[in-house]
N, C-alpha and C positions, 0 to 999 in steps of 0.2 A: 581881092575885092569879092564880096558875096553879092550875087545878083538876087533881086526880088523877082519872083515869078508869080503869075496869077494863080489863083486856086484851080481854075480850069486847066491850065497848062500842067500844074502839078498832078492833077487827076489823070490827065492824058499820059504823062510819063509813067506814073505808078501803075496804071492799069494796062499800059502797053509794053513796058520793058521790064524783064525779070531782074535786072540789076538796079532798079529804082525802088527806093523805100520812102515811105512817109513816116516821119517821127513826130509824134505829138508830145510837146515838152511842157504841157500844162500840168496842173496838180491832179491827184486822184479825185478830189472834190469837184473840180471842173469837169472831168471826164464823166463822173457819175450824175451830176446835177444839170449840166448844160448839154452834154452830148459829145460824140466823137465822130470823125469821118468813118464811114462804113465802106471798107474795101472788099467786102465779101463778094459782090457781083463781079469783081475783077479777079477773084480767086486769090486775093492777097490778104495779108494781115497787117494791121496798124501796129507800129512799134510805139509803145508808151514809155517815155523816159523823161520824168520831170527834170527840168533844168534847175528849178529852185524848190526847196523843201519847206513845207509849212511847219510851224506857224511863222517863223522868223524870216523866211525867204532866203536862207543861205543857199549857195550853189551846191547842188547835189555832188558829193565827192565820188559817186559811183557812176556818174553820167556816161563817161566814155567806156567804162567797162560794160555797161548795158548795151551799148551799140555793138561791141564785140560779141557779147553773148547772144545777140539777136542775129548773128551771122552776117553782119554788114561788113563788107570788105573795104579796104582803103580806096579802091578804084570804083566802087559802086556810087551811084547817084543817091544823094540824101536830100529830101525835101523836108525842112523843119517847119512846123506849124505850132502856133500858140493862140492866144485869144485875139491879139490884134497885130502881131508881127514884131514886137520888141524882144521878148524872151527868146523867140525862135532865132532872131538875128544874133543874139549873144551866143546861143547854143551852136549856131552854124560857125561862128568865128572860133569857138573853142574846138569844134571838130576839125575845122580847117587847120588850126595850129597843131593839132595832133596827127596830121597827115592825111585826113580825108579831104581831098581837093575838089571833089565834084559835089559841092554842097550848095543849097539854094534856100532862100527864105521865102515862105509863102506869104505874099503881100496881103495885108489886112487880116491874116490869120483865120481862125475858125468863125469868130463872131463879127469882126470888123469894128469900125468906130460906132460911137453912140449916135443915134438920130436925135431929132429935136426934143423927143420925149424922154431921152436917156436910155432908150432900149438899144440893144445890139442885135446883130443878125439880120438886119434889113437893108443896110446900105451897101455893104461890101463884105468880102470874106467868103469862106466855104459855104456857110448856110445861105447867104444872100445869092450866091451863084447857083443855088439849087442843086448842089452836088450831093451824093448819097451820104447820109449821116444817120446816127441812131443815138438813143439815150444810153449812157454809160456802158 
């Protein structure tokens, strides 16, 4: 079972433990146009590893290889984040099945659910939690 964890708890883990990694599984377009978690104040680097590839949304066949190339070990903690928590949960399950057993899903993702106006980033998620982030 993959646990959901709050954005604040993911930030605390990644900024406080050297074996904890934040992996953003959104697409390059999302990273560039919406923004990304900024781990620089913690002296850490965000791992960007798209779970699905545009335009058709097929699963990235190099997903697990990118985790290895980023130096993430099988016993490290991995916190997966996407827009709202669905892709990151799928990515966490794939990583778990590949032997990464300390995996977590960041609940509500980077932007969280839509509000009454259809906008994201205000109700829940990394942005709404006022955690550090930057454009692309």
